[in-house]
MARKEVO-999167 format. One record per atom (N, C-alpha, C): z, y, x; residue in one letter. Coordinates in steps of 0.2 Angstrom, whole numbers, plus 5000, padded with zeros to 4 digits. Layout:
REM MARKEVO-999167
ZYXa;...
END
This chain:
REM MARKEVO-999167
496149194978m;496449234974m;496249304976m;495649334971a;495549404973a;496049454971a;496149494976r;496649554975r;496349634974r;496449664968t;496249714966t;496449774971t;496049814975p;496249864979p;496749904976p;497249924980l;497749994977l;497650044981l;497550114980l;497550164985l;498350214981l;498750214986a;499250254983a;499350324987a;499450384984g;499550434986g;500350454988g;500550474992n;501350484994n;501250544996n;501550604990w;501550664991w;502050694996w;502550665000k;503150665003k;503550724999k;503750775003m;504150845000m;503750894999m;503150904995h;502750934992h;502650944985h;502650994983g;502350994975g;502951024971g;502951084968t;503351114964t;503151074957t;503551084951r;503251054945r;502451084943r;502451144944a;501751174942a;501151154946a;501351134954e;500951104957e;500851034957e;501151014955a;501150934953a;500650924947a;500850974942r;500450974936r;499550994937r;499651034941t;498951054943t;498651004946t;498850964952l;498550914956l;498350854953l;498850834948a;498850784945a;498350784939a;498250844937g;497850864932g;497250854935g;496950874941a;496450854944a;496350794946a;496650754949l;496650684950l;496550644943l;496750674936a;496650634932a;495950644930a;495550694930k;495050704929k;494350684932k;494650654940s;494250634945s;494450564947s;495050544950v;495050484952v;495350434946v;495650484941g;495850434934g;495250394932g;494450414933q;494050384931q;493750324935q;494150324940t;493750274945t;493950204942t;493550144943t;493550084940t;493650044946t;493849964945g;493949924950g;494449924956g;494749974955r;495349984960r;496050014957r;496449994958e;497250034956e;497250084959e;497350154956v;497850224961v;498350224958v;498850254962l;499450284959l;499550334964l;500050374961i;500250454963i;501050444966i;501450474970a;502150484972a;502350534972a;502350584967p;502650644968p;503450644969p;503750694972p;504550704973p;504850704965p;505450684966f;505850664961f;505850724955f;505850774957t;505850834952t;505150854949t;504650814952a;503950834949a;503750764945a;504050704945l;503850644941l;503750664934l;504050704929d;503950714923d;503250754922d;503250804926a;502650844925a;501950804927a;501950764932a;501450724935a;501350664928a;501750634928r;501750584922r;501250604915r;501550684914e;501150694908e;500450714909e;500350744916a;499650764916a;499250704917a;499450634919i;498950574921i;499050544914i;499450554909a;499350514903a;498750494900a;498550454899g;497850424896g;497450404901g;497550404907t;497150384912t;497550304915t;497050284920g;497250234924g;497850244929g;497950314930i;498350324938i;499050304936i;499350264940l;499950244940l;500350294943l;501150284942l;501650334944l;502250294948l;502350324953a;502850294959a;503250354960a;503850334963a;504250374966a;504350354974a;504650394978q;504750394986q;505350354988q;505750344984n;506350304987n;506650284981n;507350254980v;507750214976v;508450194980v;508950184974h;509550164978h;509550094975h;509950054978g;509949984978g;510349954972g;510850014970e;511350004964e;511050014958e;511349994953d;511050014946d;511450074944d;512050084946r;512450144945r;513050144949r;513250204949g;513950214953g;514050284956g;514550284961a;514650334964a;514250364969a;513650374968f;513250374975f;512750444973f;513150504976t;512950584975t;512250584978t;511750594975g;511150624978g;510550584976g;510750514974e;510350444974e;510050434966e;509550404966v;509250374960v;509250314959v;509250284954s;509350214952s;508550184950s;508550144949a;507850104947a;507650104941a;508250104936a;508250104929a;508050174928a;508250234931m;508150304929m;507350314931m;507050284936l;506450284938l;506050274933l;506050204930a;505750154925a;505750214919a;506450244918e;506450274910e;505950334912e;505850374920a;505450414920a;504650404920a;504550344920g;503850324919g;503450284924g;503950284930c;503650244936c;503650174934c;503150134938t;502950074939t;503150044946t;502950084951h;503150074957h;503650114961h;503750094967v;504350144971v;504050124978v;503950184982i;503950174989i;504750154993i;504750104997i;505350084999i;505450055006i;505650095010g;505650085017g;505250135022g;505050185021h;504450215023h;504750235031h;504350245035s;504550245042s;504950315042s;504750385039e;505150435038e;505950425036e;505950375031r;506750355029r;507050325034r;506650275039r;507050245042r;507250295049r;506750325051q;506850375057q;507250435057q;507250455051y;507650525049y;508350515046y;508350455042y;508950435037y;509150385039y;509050345044g;509450285047g;509350225041g;508750205038e;508750165034e;508650095039e;508950045036t;508949965040t;508449925036t;508249875040d;508049815037d;508549795030d;509149805032a;509649775027a;509749825021a;509649895021s;509749935016s;509049945013s;508649925017v;507949925013v;507949855008v;508049815011n;508249755006n;508649764999n;509049795000a;509649804995a;509149854990a;508749894992r;508449944988r;507849904984r;507649854988l;507049814986l;507349764979l;507949734981r;508249704975r;508349734969r;508549814971g;508749864964g;508049864961g;507549874965a;506849904961a;506649834957a;506749774959l;506449714955l;506849714949l;507449734950r;507849714943r;507749764939r;507549824939a;507149854934a;506349854933a;506349794937s;505349784934s;504949824937s;505249864943l;504749914947l;504449874952l;503749884955i;503449854960i;503649894965i;503949864971p;504049904978p;503449894982p;503549944984i;502949954992i;503349964997i;503349915001v;503849915005v;503449915012v;503849965016c;503449975022c;503649935028c;503249935033v;503449905038v;502949945045v;503249935052g;502849975056g;503149965063g;502749985067e;503049995074e;502850075077e;503450095081t;503350145084t;502850145091t;502750215094l;502150195099l;502450165104l;503150185106a;503450145112a;503450075111a;503550045105e;503549975103e;502749945104e;502349985101r;501549945103r;501349965110r;501650015114e;501550025121e;501849965124e;502349945121g;502949895128g;502549815123g;502149815120g;501749755118g;502249725112g;502549755108q;503049745104q;502849725096q;502249765096t;502049755088t;502149715084t;501949645086s;501949585082s;502649575082s;503149575087a;503849555087a;504249605082a;503849675081v;504349705077v;504149685068v;503449705069v;503149685061v;503349615058v;503449575063s;503649505062s;504449515058s;504749545062r;505449535060r;505649585054r;505249635055q;505349675047q;505049635040q;504449605043i;504149575035i;504649505034i;504949465038d;505249415038d;505949425035d;506349485037a;506849505034a;506749525026a;506149545025v;506049555018v;505949485014v;505649445016i;505449385013i;506249335013i;506549345018a;507149295016a;507649335011a;507649395011a;508049425006a;507749424998a;507049424998l;506849404991l;506449344989l;506449304993g;506149224991g;505649224986g;505649194981p;504949194977p;504749254975p;505349314974a;505149374972a;504749414975a;504649374981m;504049434987m;503349444983m;503249384978v;502649384976v;502549464971v;503149484971r;503149554965r;503049604970r;503049614975t;502949674979t;502249684982t;502249744985v;501649764988v;501849794996v;501449765001v;501749785008v;501249835012v;501649885014a;501149935018a;501249935025a;500749915028y;500749915037y;500650005038y;501250035041e;501250095043e;501250105051e;500850095056p;501150115063p;501350195063p;501950195065v;502250255065v;502050295069v;501750275074w;501350325080w;500650365076w;500350345070a;499750355066a;500050405061a;500750415058i;500950445052i;500950525054i;500550555051g;500450635052g;500250665059g;500050615063t;499850635070t;499150645071t;498650625065g;498050625067g;497750565069g;498350535072r;497850465076r;497850415071r;497450365071t;497450325066t;497150255070t;497550205068a;497250125070a;496750125069a;496350075074s;495650065073s;495650015067s;495050005064p;495149955060p;495349895063p;495049855069e;495249805072e;495849795072e;496349855075q;496949855076q;497249845070q;497149885064a;497449875057a;497449795055a;496749775056q;496649695053q;496949665058q;497149655064e;497549625068e;498249615064e;498549665062v;499249665060v;499349635053v;498849665050h;498649635043h;498649565042h;498149545047a;498149465046a;498949435049a;499149455054l;499849435054l;500249435048l;500349485044l;500649495039l;500449455032l;499849425033r;499649385027r;499749315030r;499849295036s;499949225038s;500749215035s;501249275038r;501949265037r;501949275029r;501649305026l;501749305018l;501549235014l;500949195018a;500549135015a;501149085017a;501449085023a;501849035023a;502449035019a;502649085015a;503249105010a;502849105003a;502349075002g;501949064996g;501849124992g;501649174996a;501549234994a;500849274998a;500349234998a;499849265000a;499349304997a;499549314990q;499249344986q;499549424986q;500149444990v;500249514990v;499949554994v;499849624990k;499349664993k;499549694999k;499149715003l;499249745009l;498949815010l;499249855011l;499049915013l;499049945019l;498549995021y;498650025028y;498750095026y;499450115030g;499550185029g;499550235036g;499250275038g;499350315044g;498750355046g;498650415043s;498150465044s;497550425041s;497450405035v;496950395032v;496650435029v;495950445031k;495450505028k;494850465024k;494650525020a;493850495018a;493450475025a;493450505031a;493150495036a;493150405038a;493850405038n;493950345041n;494050285035n;494150285030a;494450255024a;493850195024a;493250195023a;492850145023a;492950085027a;492850105033l;492950055038l;493650015038l;494050055037l;494850015036l;494849975030l;494550005024f;494649955018f;494049895020f;493449905023g;493249845024g;493649785028g;494049795030m;494349745034m;494549685030m;494449615031p;494649575026p;495349565023p;495849585026d;496549585025d;496849665022d;496449705024v;496649775021v;496449785013v;496849785009d;496749785001d;496849855000d;496949915004g;497049975001g;497250015005g;497550085004g;497850125008g;498550165004g;499050185009l;499550225007l;499350285010l;499250345008v;499050405009v;499350445008v;499550485015g;499950545014g;499750615014g;499650665018g;499350715019g;498650725014g;498250685015a;497550685012a;497550655005a;498150645002s;498350634994s;498450704991s;498550754994l;498750814991l;497950864990l;497650834993d;496850864991d;496550824986d;496350844980a;496150804974a;495350774978a;494950814979k;494350784983k;494450754988k;494750754992e;494750714999e;495050644996e;495650644991f;496050574988f;495350544984f;494950574980l;494350544976l;493850514981l;493750544987a;493450514992a;493450464995a;494250444996i;494650384998i;494550344993i;494750354988a;494650304982a;494050274981a;493550304982s;492750274981s;492650244987s;493050234993a;492650214999a;492650134998a;
END
């Protein structure tokens, strides 16, 4: 089954409403005109509405960067999936390495957030990946397998409604990038685990210092279906070049 490529721009904690409107507007005029692939942006919560207005009428999709697992309740500072859907989001990033590293998110809390997103018909982009110490210790396969197996076990048949992003933690914001061959090796492992669960059609994105200069080689790998782009997604021209790779 053919998988439509997906390019996701994670803006992280960048962008006031005015800045989001400007960047999203520039993307609407450029990336919004691309065909043959899906493109989405994930602004901060406070800029979702401004970005949504700027991309209206284009093919660009809107995502959030995190979500709580419960539908409502006394969870100060959290946002539910239903709230995100109401704001116009179709996707949500879950389990990003920065959330795991800085805020203590675990496989269990990631799975709870995934289930919450699916209840609201959001498409989760669930992130997996190893640290530098784990890679140098030869643990990449074990770590990534544990993470994806936990998601598969939690979601069952609903796994087909997700997107998976492989993010080697050592390559995020460091300027270091997994080689196309390294990315393909892990993506092939993920594909095999997903196929065993009846979810071979799930899109697999690579995330980790993706740039226009390396995008074509990364996206040329057979199991790499697109990218989860960080810093480069804040530059409209660079993001367009990556989307065109």
